[in-house]
VEXLUM-204557 format. One record per residue (C-alpha): y, z, x; chain; residue in one letter. Coordinates in pm, 1 decimal. Example, Ala and Ser with C-alpha at 12.3 -4.5 7.8 and 13.67 -1.06 7.14 Angstrom:
<recs>
> -450.0 / 780.0 / 1230.0 / A / a;
> -106.0 / 714.0 / 1367.0 / A / s;
</recs>
This chain:
<recs>
> 1221.0 / -719.5 / -7671.1 / A / m;
> 908.2 / -597.9 / -7833.9 / A / s;
> 669.1 / -418.7 / -7593.7 / A / d;
> 286.2 / -563.8 / -7670.8 / A / r;
> 140.4 / -316.8 / -7444.2 / A / s;
> -173.6 / -136.3 / -7570.0 / A / l;
> -340.6 / 192.8 / -7515.7 / A / f;
> -673.8 / 332.6 / -7620.1 / A / f;
> -747.4 / 708.4 / -7556.1 / A / y;
> -1114.8 / 762.8 / -7435.5 / A / g;
> -1345.8 / 1059.9 / -7402.4 / A / t;
> -1476.8 / 1055.6 / -7048.2 / A / s;
> -1194.8 / 1167.5 / -6832.1 / A / g;
> -1183.3 / 825.9 / -6674.4 / A / r;
> -950.5 / 548.9 / -6713.2 / A / s;
> -943.9 / 170.3 / -6671.5 / A / a;
> -600.7 / -12.3 / -6619.8 / A / l;
> -655.7 / -374.9 / -6766.4 / A / l;
> -381.3 / -649.4 / -6649.9 / A / i;
> -322.8 / -976.6 / -6822.1 / A / h;
> -288.1 / -1329.0 / -6700.7 / A / g;
> 17.9 / -1510.7 / -6603.2 / A / l;
> 219.9 / -1630.8 / -6890.3 / A / s;
> -38.5 / -1417.8 / -7089.8 / A / g;
> -17.2 / -1110.9 / -7303.9 / A / t;
> -195.8 / -764.6 / -7334.5 / A / p;
> -364.2 / -876.4 / -7658.2 / A / a;
> -584.1 / -1112.3 / -7437.1 / A / e;
> -735.3 / -819.9 / -7299.5 / A / m;
> -829.5 / -669.7 / -7651.9 / A / i;
> -1226.1 / -758.3 / -7608.0 / A / f;
> -1223.3 / -592.5 / -7268.0 / A / q;
> -1024.3 / -276.2 / -7375.3 / A / a;
> -1213.4 / -199.9 / -7696.5 / A / k;
> -1566.3 / -243.8 / -7495.7 / A / r;
> -1456.3 / -21.4 / -7230.4 / A / l;
> -1339.9 / 217.4 / -7473.0 / A / n;
> -1681.5 / 264.4 / -7629.6 / A / r;
> -1799.4 / 344.1 / -7272.7 / A / h;
> -1549.8 / 632.8 / -7291.6 / A / g;
> -1287.9 / 489.4 / -7083.1 / A / y;
> -918.4 / 567.2 / -7169.8 / A / t;
> -756.1 / 224.7 / -7153.3 / A / v;
> -407.9 / 86.5 / -7063.8 / A / s;
> -295.8 / -253.2 / -7103.1 / A / v;
> 47.5 / -287.8 / -6968.3 / A / p;
> 278.8 / -600.4 / -7078.4 / A / q;
> 406.3 / -734.6 / -6748.1 / A / l;
> 769.2 / -781.6 / -6684.4 / A / a;
> 914.9 / -1121.4 / -6820.7 / A / g;
> 618.8 / -1172.6 / -7037.7 / A / h;
> 548.3 / -1210.5 / -7401.2 / A / c;
> 929.9 / -1395.9 / -7431.1 / A / q;
> 1018.9 / -1728.4 / -7311.9 / A / d;
> 1009.1 / -1928.3 / -7020.7 / A / d;
> 1351.5 / -1818.8 / -6910.1 / A / a;
> 1248.0 / -1471.0 / -6926.0 / A / a;
> 951.9 / -1507.9 / -6691.0 / A / l;
> 1153.4 / -1710.1 / -6455.8 / A / l;
> 1380.5 / -1452.7 / -6406.9 / A / a;
> 1107.2 / -1233.9 / -6272.2 / A / t;
> 890.0 / -1227.0 / -5937.8 / A / r;
> 558.6 / -1128.2 / -5877.1 / A / w;
> 699.1 / -777.8 / -5736.4 / A / e;
> 866.6 / -734.6 / -6092.1 / A / d;
> 521.8 / -789.5 / -6229.6 / A / w;
> 387.5 / -521.8 / -6003.6 / A / y;
> 624.2 / -274.0 / -6116.9 / A / v;
> 467.1 / -277.0 / -6479.3 / A / s;
> 119.7 / -215.4 / -6327.5 / A / v;
> 255.4 / 64.1 / -6099.9 / A / e;
> 416.4 / 231.2 / -6407.6 / A / s;
> 110.8 / 218.9 / -6626.0 / A / a;
> -116.9 / 348.9 / -6320.8 / A / y;
> 140.5 / 630.8 / -6288.6 / A / e;
> 58.0 / 745.6 / -6685.9 / A / r;
> -320.9 / 704.7 / -6658.8 / A / l;
> -282.7 / 941.3 / -6323.7 / A / k;
> -124.1 / 1202.5 / -6538.6 / A / e;
> -372.3 / 1183.8 / -6847.0 / A / e;
> -716.5 / 1124.5 / -6687.4 / A / t;
> -915.5 / 1234.4 / -6377.8 / A / d;
> -936.8 / 900.9 / -6238.2 / A / e;
> -816.2 / 533.7 / -6256.3 / A / v;
> -979.9 / 201.0 / -6202.2 / A / s;
> -838.4 / -142.5 / -6261.6 / A / v;
> -960.7 / -463.7 / -6364.0 / A / a;
> -759.0 / -818.8 / -6432.1 / A / g;
> -806.8 / -1180.4 / -6507.5 / A / i;
> -671.3 / -1409.9 / -6231.2 / A / c;
> -288.2 / -1323.8 / -6151.8 / A / v;
> -380.4 / -988.2 / -6302.8 / A / g;
> -683.1 / -920.9 / -6093.1 / A / g;
> -461.1 / -1000.0 / -5780.9 / A / a;
> -205.5 / -738.4 / -5893.6 / A / l;
> -483.9 / -484.1 / -5950.7 / A / g;
> -572.7 / -537.7 / -5595.6 / A / l;
> -227.8 / -475.1 / -5485.1 / A / v;
> -251.7 / -157.6 / -5654.0 / A / l;
> -588.1 / -82.5 / -5462.9 / A / a;
> -412.8 / -133.6 / -5145.6 / A / s;
> -129.3 / 75.7 / -5227.6 / A / r;
> -327.5 / 371.6 / -5350.8 / A / h;
> -638.2 / 512.1 / -5206.4 / A / s;
> -729.8 / 716.5 / -5501.7 / A / d;
> -791.8 / 404.3 / -5738.8 / A / v;
> -1143.2 / 457.0 / -5795.0 / A / r;
> -1260.8 / 76.7 / -5829.4 / A / a;
> -1131.1 / -246.0 / -5887.4 / A / a;
> -1279.8 / -576.7 / -6105.5 / A / a;
> -1119.6 / -897.0 / -6043.2 / A / v;
> -1190.7 / -1181.3 / -6320.6 / A / y;
> -1163.0 / -1567.0 / -6195.6 / A / s;
> -996.6 / -1525.3 / -5893.7 / A / m;
> -729.6 / -1800.2 / -5790.4 / A / i;
> -609.5 / -1883.7 / -5444.0 / A / f;
> -590.1 / -2249.9 / -5543.7 / A / d;
> -608.8 / -2416.9 / -5876.9 / A / y;
> -914.3 / -2643.0 / -5789.0 / A / d;
> -1132.5 / -2625.7 / -6091.2 / A / g;
> -1296.4 / -2948.2 / -6235.4 / A / w;
> -1029.8 / -2982.7 / -6506.7 / A / n;
> -710.2 / -2927.1 / -6303.2 / A / m;
> -454.4 / -3233.7 / -6321.2 / A / p;
> -363.1 / -3378.4 / -5998.0 / A / r;
> -24.0 / -3232.6 / -6024.6 / A / w;
> -158.6 / -2892.9 / -5890.2 / A / y;
> -191.3 / -3081.5 / -5557.8 / A / a;
> 186.0 / -3027.4 / -5545.5 / A / l;
> 135.7 / -2669.5 / -5495.3 / A / a;
> 173.9 / -2668.2 / -5126.9 / A / p;
> 548.9 / -2821.4 / -5190.1 / A / v;
> 650.1 / -2570.9 / -5386.6 / A / m;
> 872.8 / -2427.3 / -5145.8 / A / s;
> 1120.4 / -2711.7 / -5218.4 / A / l;
> 1225.0 / -2493.3 / -5510.1 / A / a;
> 1399.5 / -2261.6 / -5264.9 / A / n;
> 1658.8 / -2515.2 / -5178.1 / A / v;
> 1654.8 / -2712.5 / -5529.2 / A / l;
> 1623.5 / -2433.9 / -5783.9 / A / p;
> 1621.8 / -2651.7 / -6089.0 / A / p;
> 1267.0 / -2741.1 / -5983.6 / A / l;
> 1155.0 / -2402.6 / -6093.0 / A / n;
> 1205.9 / -2512.8 / -6461.6 / A / r;
> 963.2 / -2796.1 / -6449.8 / A / i;
> 684.9 / -2724.4 / -6704.9 / A / q;
> 301.4 / -2818.8 / -6699.9 / A / f;
> 131.3 / -2778.5 / -6999.9 / A / e;
> -228.4 / -2615.6 / -6975.0 / A / e;
> -494.0 / -2886.1 / -7021.1 / A / p;
> -763.8 / -2885.2 / -7287.4 / A / y;
> -1008.7 / -2697.0 / -7303.4 / A / p;
> -782.7 / -2421.4 / -7218.9 / A / f;
> -1042.4 / -2235.6 / -7013.5 / A / g;
> -1233.6 / -2158.5 / -7301.7 / A / l;
> -1613.2 / -2269.3 / -7326.9 / A / k;
> -1629.1 / -2099.5 / -7692.7 / A / d;
> -1549.6 / -2376.2 / -7917.3 / A / a;
> -1510.5 / -2146.2 / -8209.3 / A / r;
> -1242.7 / -1936.8 / -8033.0 / A / l;
> -1091.0 / -2228.5 / -7870.5 / A / r;
> -1013.9 / -2384.9 / -8228.6 / A / e;
> -868.2 / -2073.9 / -8358.1 / A / r;
> -595.6 / -2048.0 / -8064.8 / A / l;
> -531.1 / -2418.4 / -8113.9 / A / q;
> -470.3 / -2349.4 / -8491.6 / A / s;
> -245.7 / -2050.9 / -8371.0 / A / k;
> -449.9 / -1833.3 / -8622.9 / A / s;
> -564.3 / -1600.9 / -8321.5 / A / e;
> -310.1 / -1291.2 / -8286.5 / A / v;
> -499.7 / -1221.4 / -7953.9 / A / m;
> -274.5 / -1473.0 / -7784.6 / A / m;
> 23.2 / -1392.7 / -7967.9 / A / d;
> 324.3 / -1382.1 / -7700.1 / A / g;
> 147.4 / -1612.8 / -7442.9 / A / a;
> 319.1 / -1925.5 / -7327.2 / A / l;
> 128.5 / -2268.3 / -7334.7 / A / t;
> 265.3 / -2389.2 / -7048.5 / A / h;
> 352.5 / -2301.3 / -6671.0 / A / m;
> 637.2 / -2336.1 / -6499.5 / A / s;
> 681.0 / -2424.9 / -6146.4 / A / l;
> 877.2 / -2119.1 / -6041.6 / A / g;
> 589.7 / -1905.8 / -6218.9 / A / s;
> 346.5 / -2063.5 / -6013.1 / A / l;
> 562.7 / -2027.3 / -5691.9 / A / r;
> 536.1 / -1673.8 / -5761.6 / A / q;
> 187.4 / -1686.9 / -5821.1 / A / m;
> 91.8 / -1826.4 / -5487.0 / A / r;
> 319.1 / -1573.1 / -5314.9 / A / r;
> 137.0 / -1293.4 / -5481.0 / A / l;
> -202.6 / -1456.2 / -5385.8 / A / v;
> -66.1 / -1455.5 / -5033.4 / A / a;
> -15.3 / -1121.3 / -5006.0 / A / h;
> -365.8 / -1023.6 / -5143.5 / A / v;
> -492.7 / -1236.1 / -4852.7 / A / r;
> -290.9 / -1013.5 / -4624.1 / A / d;
> -387.4 / -666.3 / -4789.7 / A / v;
> -752.6 / -747.8 / -4869.9 / A / s;
> -898.3 / -627.1 / -4549.8 / A / p;
> -723.1 / -276.6 / -4577.5 / A / s;
> -896.4 / -223.1 / -4946.6 / A / i;
> -1195.7 / -1.0 / -4925.1 / A / r;
> -1256.9 / 88.7 / -5266.5 / A / q;
> -1579.6 / -102.9 / -5462.4 / A / p;
> -1468.4 / -433.7 / -5612.5 / A / v;
> -1665.3 / -617.9 / -5871.5 / A / l;
> -1545.2 / -1001.0 / -5871.1 / A / v;
> -1674.3 / -1188.5 / -6159.2 / A / v;
> -1645.5 / -1595.0 / -6164.9 / A / h;
> -1805.2 / -1848.5 / -6396.5 / A / s;
> -1954.3 / -2132.5 / -6213.2 / A / t;
> -1822.6 / -2362.3 / -6464.8 / A / e;
> -1489.8 / -2262.5 / -6460.5 / A / d;
> -1255.2 / -2523.8 / -6530.3 / A / d;
> -928.4 / -2412.4 / -6351.5 / A / m;
> -1080.3 / -2248.7 / -6035.7 / A / a;
> -1397.2 / -2302.1 / -5827.7 / A / h;
> -1614.3 / -2015.4 / -5748.0 / A / p;
> -1525.7 / -2074.2 / -5397.9 / A / r;
> -1183.7 / -1869.3 / -5454.1 / A / n;
> -1398.1 / -1561.2 / -5536.6 / A / s;
> -1626.8 / -1631.7 / -5259.2 / A / e;
> -1352.4 / -1620.1 / -5013.5 / A / a;
> -1206.9 / -1299.5 / -5183.1 / A / l;
> -1536.3 / -1138.5 / -5105.1 / A / v;
> -1535.1 / -1209.2 / -4800.1 / A / k;
> -1211.1 / -1078.5 / -4670.0 / A / i;
> -1221.7 / -735.0 / -4884.2 / A / l;
> -1272.0 / -440.7 / -4660.7 / A / g;
> -1471.9 / -233.9 / -4878.6 / A / g;
> -1824.1 / -264.8 / -5084.7 / A / p;
> -1815.4 / -591.4 / -5312.4 / A / t;
> -2055.0 / -740.4 / -5582.4 / A / e;
> -1981.0 / -1090.5 / -5701.2 / A / l;
> -2140.0 / -1148.6 / -6033.4 / A / l;
> -2162.3 / -1536.3 / -6118.5 / A / l;
> -2166.2 / -1622.7 / -6482.8 / A / l;
> -2330.1 / -1956.5 / -6612.6 / A / k;
> -2178.4 / -2003.1 / -7011.1 / A / d;
> -1796.3 / -1949.8 / -6970.5 / A / s;
> -1490.3 / -2134.4 / -6826.5 / A / y;
> -1193.5 / -1983.3 / -6692.3 / A / h;
> -1117.9 / -1707.3 / -6951.8 / A / m;
> -1424.1 / -1504.0 / -6893.4 / A / i;
> -1273.1 / -1209.9 / -7047.6 / A / h;
> -1244.2 / -1337.0 / -7384.7 / A / i;
> -1507.5 / -1622.8 / -7356.7 / A / d;
> -1873.6 / -1642.9 / -7461.8 / A / k;
> -1984.2 / -1377.9 / -7209.1 / A / e;
> -1719.1 / -1123.0 / -7261.5 / A / r;
> -1930.5 / -860.4 / -7389.3 / A / n;
> -2133.0 / -889.4 / -7052.0 / A / l;
> -1814.0 / -897.2 / -6859.7 / A / v;
> -1712.2 / -579.9 / -7028.5 / A / a;
> -2038.8 / -414.4 / -6977.3 / A / d;
> -2098.7 / -468.6 / -6630.6 / A / r;
> -1729.1 / -376.2 / -6530.0 / A / t;
> -1802.4 / -27.5 / -6700.7 / A / a;
> -2119.0 / 2.8 / -6519.9 / A / s;
> -1977.9 / -86.1 / -6180.4 / A / f;
> -1689.0 / 170.7 / -6263.3 / A / f;
> -1935.3 / 446.2 / -6352.8 / A / d;
> -2128.9 / 376.0 / -6012.1 / A / a;
> -1830.2 / 411.0 / -5827.2 / A / a;
> -1741.9 / 733.1 / -5990.9 / A / a;
> -2075.5 / 888.9 / -5915.5 / A / r;
> -1991.1 / 775.9 / -5522.8 / A / g;
> -2243.2 / 563.3 / -5557.6 / A / a;
> -2309.0 / 418.1 / -5156.6 / A / a;
> -2486.2 / 85.5 / -5244.6 / A / y;
> -2372.1 / -104.1 / -5542.2 / A / l;
> -2616.4 / -404.8 / -5663.2 / A / s;
> -2743.6 / -570.8 / -5978.9 / A / g;
> -2906.7 / -876.0 / -6100.9 / A / k;
> -2759.0 / -1201.1 / -6218.4 / A / g;
> -2821.6 / -1387.4 / -6547.0 / A / l;
> -3142.2 / -1567.6 / -6396.6 / A / d;
> -3276.5 / -1231.9 / -6246.6 / A / g;
> -3153.1 / -1379.5 / -5875.5 / A / s;
> -2963.9 / -1093.5 / -5657.9 / A / l;
> -2552.0 / -1160.6 / -5700.4 / A / y;
> -2347.9 / -1096.4 / -5382.5 / A / g;
> -2400.0 / -727.5 / -5288.6 / A / k;
> -2295.4 / -557.5 / -4964.1 / A / k;
> -2262.6 / -227.2 / -4817.4 / A / q;
> -2087.1 / -347.4 / -4527.7 / A / s;
> -1766.3 / -498.0 / -4474.8 / A / h;
> -1829.8 / -884.6 / -4485.5 / A / n;
> -2068.2 / -1103.3 / -4697.8 / A / v;
> -2184.4 / -1430.6 / -4810.2 / A / t;
> -2249.0 / -1416.5 / -5173.8 / A / p;
> -2604.6 / -1544.2 / -5298.2 / A / q;
> -2508.6 / -1828.2 / -5559.1 / A / f;
> -2781.7 / -1890.7 / -5833.4 / A / p;
> -2972.8 / -2201.3 / -5827.3 / A / n;
> -2782.3 / -2495.8 / -5928.0 / A / g;
> -2429.1 / -2323.3 / -5872.4 / A / a;
> -2204.3 / -2510.6 / -5630.0 / A / t;
> -1965.0 / -2368.8 / -5328.4 / A / k;
</recs>
């Protein structure tokens, strides 16, 4: 098995651990990695256990195995840099929160397109079967049931979407084009754990979501912000779908992540900013907040 993990040395003494999504690949984080690296960050993008192979390899792993990959990358960054922050897309963001809950020296975290439920506008009805996934415990063959990811594949950027469809884009080399019930079961186990540990997370957390997310409604990120135990900010995008780390606003995502991590490194007691329309996006200094949505967004 080839290891597709990425690593970029920076100049600031700070580092960022970037985590790809479920059934994804480290290469999908390349835009974010290079942009953060230009901000001076050393960047590590580990390949999660069971990924970049085939469905059987992924089904042989649990979310705890994926976390071991994150932990290993974190330990290396701790040895080579002064401080570590973590960011990830969807399942990767959830794994980053688990890391923050177990290591108080993680400086800050960023979560892109958080999913507790697949309830976006383009999700087929079979996602409603998620609550009965426990049946696979007694009927293991159910774990192999596959669901193809529906068009437009989480991407609003039509040109990038066409390149991915033609398989001419190496950015997604090694990614699976479908989800298996067993992997979705592990995702649900992971986010249930995140719900449990979120109140103990005291580090600053940036939560980024698109109001047009086709896979997960923004209420997922709103729910996360409400249960986190430390200062949070919610940044709502307006021109992307689910894959915000590679979609039309990818540079904004990376730059905002870098500035958030920089502020955390300076020990900023109050982190705040402006949304794309100039409105305040969810800021808090105390432990609980109801995010402020831009006009036109839905809850």
